[in-house]
N, C-alpha and C positions, 0 to 999 in steps of 0.2 A: 713546422719547420720543413723546408724542402728536403727530399731524400734522393739518394743516388743509388742506382742498381748497377752492379758489374755483371755484364752478360758475356758468356762464352758462346761465340758465334758458331753455328753449325757449319761443317765443311769437312770433306773427307781428308784433306791434307792440312787443315788449319788448326792453330791453337790460339786463335785471335780472341782477345778479351777487350771490350770497350765499356766505358761508363756511359750511362744514359740517365736522364732525369726521370723522376716518377711524377706523373700527374696527380693532383690531389685526390681524384676519385679512385686511384689505384694504390695510393701510398700505403694503406693498411693491409692491402691484399697481396702485394708482391713480396714474397719471402724467398730465401734460397731454395732451389728445387723447382720453382715455377718455370713453365715454358712460356715464352713471350715472342711477339712479333716486334721487330725494330727496323728503323730505316738504316740503310748501309750504303753510303755514297748515293748513287742515283737509283737504287733498287731497294726492295724489301728483303728482309732476312729473318730467320728464326734463330732462337738461341735459348740457353738455359741460364737462369739467374744463379750466380755462384756467391754473391755477397750483396748486402744492402747496408748502406752507411748513411749517416746524417751529412747533409751538405756542409755543416760547420767543420767537419773533419777534412774537407778538401780545400784546395787553393781557391779562394773566393774570386780570383781573377778569371778562372775558366769554368768553375762549377755552375755559374748561372747561364752559361752558353751551351750547355749540354742539350742534345736532341732528346725529346721524350720518347719513351717506348710507345708503340702504337696500340698494344693491347695484349691480353692474356690469351694463350691458346687453350689452357685449362683453367678452371676456376679454383684449383687447389694445387699445391706442390705435388709433383709426381716422383720426387726423390726424397727419401727420408734423410735426416742427418747422418745416420749410421751408414747408409749407402754412399753418401758423399765421402765419408771417411774411408770406406772400402775402395772407392774410386781413386782417392788420393794415394792409398797404399799400392793399388795396382799400377798406377802411372809411374811411381818411383821404382817399384820392384821389377816390373816387366818392361820398363823403358818405352812406354807408350804415351802418346799425347793425351792430355786430359780430355780433349774432344772425342778422340777415338774410344776412350774408356766409357764416357757417358753415352756415346752412340751405341755401344754394346749393351748398355743397361736398359735402354728404352726401346720398346718395339717401334718399328717404322711408322705404323699408323698413328701411334701416340706422338711421335716426333713431329709429323707433318700436320696432324689435326685435320686432314682432308680425307673424305670418304671412309672415315673410320667406323662410324655408326651405320647400322642397317636400319633404314627408315622405311616404314610401310604406312600406307594410308588407312586410317581407322575411321569407321562411320559410327558415330555415337548418337543415340536417341536422347536429345537434350530436353525436349518438351513433349512427353508422351500424351496423346489425346485421351480423353475419357471415352466411354463407350459410344456416346452420341457423336463425338468428334471422329472416331474411327469409322462409323457408318457413313458420315459425310465425306470422308476421304475416299471410301470405297465407291461411293456414287460418282465422285468426280473422276477417279482413276483407280481401277481395280488393282493394278500392280503396285501402286503406291500404298494401298491398304495392306496388301500382302507383305510388303517390305516392313511397314510399321509393326504389323502383327508378329513378324519373324523376330524383329529386334526386341520387342517387348517380352518375347519368350526366352531371350538369352539372359544368363545370370547377371551380367553387368550392363545389359541393354546396349551392346555394341558388337561389331564384327568388322573384320578386315575387308577393305574394298575389293581386293582380289577374290575373296571368298564369295562375296555377294554377286560379283559380275562373272564368276566362273561358270563352267559348263553344267554344274549341278543346280545352282539357284537361278542363274541367268537374269538377274535384275539389270536393266539397262542403265547406262550412265545418266540419261535424261530424267529417269524416275528419281534417282538420288538427288540430282541437281534441283529438281522442282521442290522436293521436300526440304532441301537445304535452304532454298530461297524463302520458303514459308516459315523458317525458323524451327522446324520440327527436328531436323537432323543437323549434325555438324560433322564435317570431314576434316580430320586433323592428322598431322604427322605423329607417328608413334615409333619410338626406338625399340627395336626387337633384339633381344640377346640371342647370339648364336652359340648354342650349347653343343659341343662335340659329342656328348652322350645323351642328347635330348630324346632320341628315339629308343633308348634302352631303359628297361625297368630293372631295378636292382632289389633283390630280395634281401632283407636284413640277415646278418650273421651275428652270432653271439661270440663273446670272448671264449677262448679255449682254456682248458685247465693246463697250467704250466708245470713242467717238471722242476726238480730242485735247482738245476743249473739255470733255467730260464728265470725262476723266481729270484735267484741271486743277482743275475744280470739286470733284471727290471728294477730291483731295489737300488742298485748302484746308479742307474739312470735317473730314477726318481729323486735320489739324494742330490744329484747334480742339478736337476730341474729346480729343486726347492732350496738350493744353496743360498744362504744369506751372507756368505763371506764377502769381504771387500774384493778379493781377487776373483776373476772369472773361474768357473770350474774347469778342470782339466778335461780335454776331449777323451772320450771312452772308445777304445777299439774293441768291438765285439767279434772275436774270432770263433766262428761256428762252422762245423763241418757241413757240407751240403745236406739239406733236409733236416737240420737240427732245430728249426723253428725260429730263426732270426726275425722273420717278418712278424710273427706273433708278438715278439718283444717290442718291435717298432710300434705295432698297433696299440698295444696296451700302454706304452709310454706316451703315445700321442693322446690317448683318451685321458690320461692323467693331466697332460698339458691343457687340454680343453676344459677339464674340470677346474683348473686354476684360472680360467678366463684368458688363457694365452693362445698363441698360434704356433704352427709348425710348418717346416719345409722338408720335403722328402725328395732327395736327388736319386735318380736312377741313371745308369750309364748309357743304355741303348734305348732307342725309340721302340725297339721290339719288346722291351720289358714294360713300357708305359701302359699299354692296354690292359695287361694282366694285373699289374700293380694297381692301376686305377680301379679295376673291377673289385679287387679285394678291399680297397679303401672305401669305395662307394657302398659296398655291401655292409661293411662293418659300421660305417657311419651313415646308414640309409636314412635315418631320421633327420639328418642335417646334410644330405648329400649336396644340396645347393651351396654348401659352405666348403666344398672341395673343388679347387681349381686345378686344371691341367694345363701345363705349359711345355710345348715342345715344337720342333720345327716342322713336323708333318701336319700340324693344324693349318687351316687356311689362315690368311692374314687377318680376316675378319674374326674368326673364332679365337685366334690368339689375342687379338685386341680386346675382345669382350671378356675373355677369361682374366686377362691382365687388369682390365678395368674393375672386374669383380673384386680382385684383391685390393686395388687402390681404394675402392669405396668401402672397404672393410666388411664386405659381404661374404668373403671366404676366409676361413681360419686355417685351412690345410692347403698347401700348394705342393703338387707333385709334378716333376718334370726333369728334363735333362739338365746339363750343366748351367745353362743360362737362367734356370729357375732360381739360382742363388741370388739373383738380382730382383726377385719379386718384392714389391714395395709393401710388404706385410708388416703390420705393427704388433707390438707386444709379443715378440718372438720368444718362445720358451724352449724350443728344441729344433735342431737341424739334424736330419738323418741322411747319411751318405751311404746308400746301398752299393755293394760290390765296389768298395772304395779303391780297390787296386786297379780298376779299369783305366786304360790309357785314353779312352774316349772322353774322360773328364778334362783332358788337355785340349785347349783350343789351338788349332793350327794356323789361324789367321790373327792379325793384329786386333786387339791385344791378346797375346799368347798366354792366357791365364790357365791355371789349374783349378778346376771347380772344387775339388776336395780341399785344397789349401785355402781357397777363398771362404769355404764353409767354416774352417777353423778360425780364420781372421774375423769373419762376421760374428761368429759365436763369441769370440773374445771381446769385440767391440760392444755387442749387445748383451753381454753377461749372460748368455744362455748356454744350455747344454748342447754338446755336439757328440753324435753317436755315429761312429764309422763301423760298418759291418762288412765282413767278407769271410769266405772260407779260406782264401789265400791272400792275406793282406800284402800290400806293397811293402817292399823292404824298407822304404822310407818310414812308413808308419810303424813297422816292427821295431826299427831302431829307436824311434821316439818312445816306444814302450820300454825298451831296454834302458834308455836314459831317463826314464820316469817323467817324460814330458806328457805322455798319455797314460791313462789307466787301461788295464787289460781285464776283459771278461771273456770267458771261454765256454763254448757249448761243444762238448766232446762227443756227444751221442746224438744219433738221429731220434726224432720223436717216436713215441710208442715202441721204443727199443728195436726199431728196424735196423737191419744190418747194412753196413756200407757195401756197395757193389763189389763183386769180385772182378779184378782187372787182370786180363790176360794180355801179354805182350807177344806179338807175332813178329818174328825176324823175317822180313821180306826178302832178305838175301837168300835164305834157305828156301823160301817159297818160290823165288825166281828160278832156282836151279831145277825145281820140279816141273816148271812150266816151259813150254816152247813158245818163242815169239815175244819174249820179254816179260816183265813183271805184270801180274794181273791186278785189277782194281780190287777184287775181293779175294782174300785168302780162302782156302778150303774150310778152315775152321769158322771164319766169319759167315761164310755162305751157309754152312750147316746150322749155325746158331740162329740165323735169320729164319731158316725153314722151320726150325723147332718152335720159335716164338710165334710166328704167324700161325702155325698149326694150333697153338694154344689160345689163339684169339688175342694175343698181346701185341703191343706196338713197338716199333723200332725207330731209332734216330741214327742217321748216318751223317757224320761230320767231315767236311773237307773245307779248309779255309782257302779255297781257290775257285773262283767262278769261271765260266766259259766251258768250251768243249775240249780244246787242246791248248796247252800252255804256250806253244810256239809252232811256227811252220819253218821247216828247214830242208835244205837239199843235201842228201848224203853224198852226192857226187862232187859238188864244187864247194860245199860248206856255206852256201848262202843262208842267211836267217832273215826273215821278214821283220824289219824294225820300223818303229814309228819315225816319220820324218821330222817330228817336232820334239821328241823325247828320246833319251838314250836307253830305251827298253824295247824288248821284243813285243810284237803284236800278238794278241790272244785270239784264237779262232773261236767264233760263235756260230755253231752249225745252224741254229734256227734262223738266223739272219743271213747266213752264208757270207759272213764278213770277217775280216781281221780287224780287231778293235784294240785301241790303246787304252789301258785301264788307268792311265795317268791323265791324258788330255781329252780322251773321247774320240780321237781321230779314227776313222774307219775307211776301209776300202774292200772291194770284192776280192775274195781269195783267189789267187791265180791257180790255173790247172797245170801250168808248166813253170819251171824255175825261171824267173826273170833274167838270171845271169847266164845259165848254160842251156836253157830250154829243155832240160830233162823232165820227163814225166814222173821221175822218182821222188819228186818233192813230197814231203810227208809231214804229218802232225806228230808233235812230241808232247808227252805228258798228258794229263787229263784234269778236268775241272768238274764242277757240280753238274753242268749240263750233260757231259758225257756219262757221268755216274747215273743220272736219271735215265738216260737212254739204255744203258746196260741193264739197270734194274728192271726196267719195263720188259726187256727181253727175257730175263731170267725168271722174274716173278710176275708173269703176265696176268695173274688173277688178283694181285695185290693192288690196293688203292694207294697211289704214290703222289706226293707233292714235293715241290722244290722251293726253298726259301733262300733267295739271294737278291741282290739289288737289280738283277735283270728281270726277275719275275714279280717282284713286289713294287711295281711302279705306280699302280693306281692307288689313290687315296683309300684307306680302309682295307686294302687287300691283305695286308699282313695280319691285321686283327681278325679278319674273316678266316684266313688259313689256320691260324693258331686255334681259333674257336672250333673249326671243323676237326682239327687234330684232337683237341681235348674231348670232343663229343664222339670220338672214335669213328669218324667218317673217313679218316685217312689211316692207313696201316703203316706206311713207311714215310718218314719225313727226312728229306735230304737238304742239307743247308750249310751255310758258312757260319761265322761266329755270331750271326744274328740269332741263332737258336742254341748257342753254346752255354748260356748262363742265365740264372735267375728264373727260368720258366719251370712251372710245376705241372707235370703230366703223370698222374698216378699209375696209368696203365702202361707206361714205357718201362720195359724190363731189359731191353738190350740197346746199348749204344755202341756204334762202330766208328772208330777214328781211322779214316782211310789212309792218311799219311801224316804221321806225327812230326815229320821232318820239315814240313813246309816253312815254318818260321824259326827252326832251330839253328840252321847253318847259314846265318847271315851276319855281316860285319856290324854287330850291335851288342854292346855289353849286357843289354837287357834280354837278349834272345833266350837264354836259358830260363830266366824268371818268367817270361811271357809264355813259353812252352809249358812249363810246370803249371802255371795258373790255368791255361786253357785246357790242358788235359784233365786237371782236377775238376774244373767247372763243368766241362762237357760230360765227364764221367758221373757227375752228381745228378744228371738228369735221369739216371737209371735207378730203379728200385725205390721210388718214392711212395709206392702204394704198398699193398699187402704182400705182393710177390717179390722175392729177392731179385736184385738187379745184377746184370753182367755187362762188362765192358771189354771190348776187343780193340786193342791198340796195335795198328800196323805201322812198323817203322823199319828203316834200314840201319838204325843205330840203337839197338835195344839196350845197350849198356850206358847210354847217356844219363848223367845224374838226374836231369829233369824228368826223364821217363821212369827211372827206377824209383825215385822218391814219390812221384805221382802214383805209381803202381801200389805203393805201400801206404798211401794217404798220409805221408810224413812231411807236413809243412815245416815243423821245427827243425828237422834234420836238414831239409833243403836250405832253409833260411840260414842256418848256422854255417853250412859249407859255403854258400854263395856270398855271405857277408865277409867271410874270411878272405875270399878272392877279391871282393870289391875293395876292402881295406888295403890289401897288399898292392893292388894296382891303382889305387887312388881314384876310385870312381864313386858316384853317388851310391848310397846316401851319406858317405863320409865327406864328400865335397859337393859344392854346387857346380853345375855344368852350364855354360852358356855357349851357344853356337851362333856365330856371326856369319851370315851368308850375304854375299854380294851377287846380284843378278843383273843380266843385261842381254839383249838380243845380239850385242856385239861382244864376242868372246874376249878380244884384246882389252876392251874397256873394262869389263868385269874383272879380269885378272889384274890389270894395272891398278884399278881402284882398290882392290883388296890389298895389294902389296903396299900401296900408300897408307891405307888404314892400319895395316899391320905394323909398319914402321912407327907411326904415331902412338899406337897402343904400347909398343915395346919401349918407347923412349922413357916414359916415367911410370913404368909398371909398378903398382904398389907391392909391398912385401906380402908374400903369401898368396900371390896370384900367378898362376902358370898360364903361358900362352903358347899354343902350337904354331908351327910354320904354316903359311898359306898353302892350301892344297885344293884341287878340284873336289867338288862334293861327290859322294858315292853315286848319286844320280846327277851326272855332270850337266845334263841338258833336260829341261822340262818346259813344255808349253813354248818352245822356240827360244827359251832363255838359257844362257850359259850360267852355271852356278859354281862359285868358288867360296871356300869357307875357312875360317879359323875357329878353334875351340879354346875356351878359357875355363880354368878351374880355380876354385877358391873355397875356403871354409866360410867366407863371408860373402853372401850374395849382394849385400848392400854396397860393400866396398868395391866389388867388381862392377856393379851397375853404375855407381857414381863415376868410376874411371872411364867406362865405355861411353856414358852420356857426355862427359866432358870432352872426349876426343871427337865423337861424331858431331856434336854441336859446333865444333871449331873447324869442321871440314865442309867443303862444297863439292858435291858430286855431280857429274854430268846428268842431264835430265833423264836419260834413258837408263840410268844405273839406279837400282833399288837396293838399299841396305836394310836387312832385318836382323834383329837380335832376339834370340829365343832363350830366355832364362829358364833353367831347369828343363832343358829340352828333352822330349821323348822321342822325336823323330830325328835321327842323325843324318838322314839322306838329303 
């Protein structure tokens, strides 16, 4: 009986679905999740099969007139049923088109099917001659005999063409062609896998002996993995202080999953954590390291495609990666681990604006598998889920081997500034002395500042001029190495002026400092120390970050200066001192999460100290030493901070007690953006559901970005679904000008 396939057509702004007929030869091979080529008007198109039905279920008047699909891009479906269900949940919850959701799930090379595989020419000895035959070949042409003899000596009697014709062997192409014509050789295409860790050798590591708290945590995770109950197991929050051995619990839990014949996904928040995490997993599972796949955006497109294909072909049973790794098409999923689950980088800032941690919980629920969320400083959303018994809680309160938590000293920079002439110093006297002592002992130091560049801004003290970006409403940052003012929002840059453009004064000066200036100052003060800087300005070349971290781990670098790229998750046993140069960078901003983020960042960066045999020390420089985030971090008191912060959030009706949606309207025309938002606001307010709050339309905190004016309204509700349904209904009923873009960010993390 003829069958019909419903195809979701690829397209950045489309959600087009059309029915196509299935040719007999493809009828049994096309299932939901397959990628196909189809005719669309007078051109070809690609799409994803979302449903397959019998023609008998359709209107016979038109079902027989359907155009047939042209062919399969892949020979098997690349989306599992559970991923389809995750996609449907995402589309409804985050108000994104189904096509945009599926596009985020499938790597670009897999979507197009073009140039995805790396093909190399392989020369295969198909008819090896006997001894007399080889002598005859040599008499006819010595180089042909040499080539045949070389191939006969290879384990599989084959070699790549590039190797044979290269500078070492230098076999000519005519030599190969002659032997191919004689039927002795065959030149064929061979698909070559691109392994991002192919050049590295991993020495096996054994499981470590667990302490009593780790044993208890592992037993709870194993129980969730083996759960036979009808309801999915509750997610487990593993709150462990820095250095308490959370990763070892992950590793042993995954080993149990593998022993059960199942698979695992491990999410890490930062690309900077991926190399070190991948190393530990490759070492622990060295016997099956080919079954470990790495997925993150710093891989080349080809490497990512091959790693993803490895998962699709069921050759990999462990997937490690950033937030998008939650979409890995892995089968028989037994465990999802979300390391540093509190990190805001799990939140996608482009459509679809999903939260990777929350999708891990959703996928775990759909696939009935265990979900383990780990952090020293859990998000308040997860902590409240523990309090309401939606999540289980396991705690690791002590560092492994009874190592002490680092001593944290808070330096009041107001007092320090009074001692200094010419404004506040980058290094307080106590931090400078501490660095000198640690370097003299042969120990390593990390200096943390979450601001890159040389100077925060350029201003004129005489007329008040500030160098601002012409495309965004922020000040330009001075980068000395490039001698340019650069916008950290849109990338605009220009040569730094020597005089004030407004009043021509030569008094124009730099204000503030970033990691580039810190590096310059440190090289002057500690001229014999080996110093490296880690930020997005210095880590541009592929593999450079992994090389720098490896050099630091092997003690080829004494002082590592960096932004939040080095603040969490990394393990350097010889680091005994961490200096936080300015704890106020993210504290005094108009964001209700500012205090939570500061507490988390201070705790995480402090956790890099004292992870070896020598006790660690942390020096925190701040102008607001009595801020709760600073004081609770000083005492390593997460529960105290969470209790106080949750009381404030409940009082002022902020997440996690309510869901927050930010609706932003953008346009290059200020008036159109503002008018469109006012129109949208009136419609939203007209039939506002009970329990949903709506603010008045206002300019965004960052009112202009990338030449676009931005205006926004905020909605709050205890029910995200009720809010999303109302917003979708209103937006679908409105038509906006072509140059006006409306975005809805459910559970928004970035309020600017």
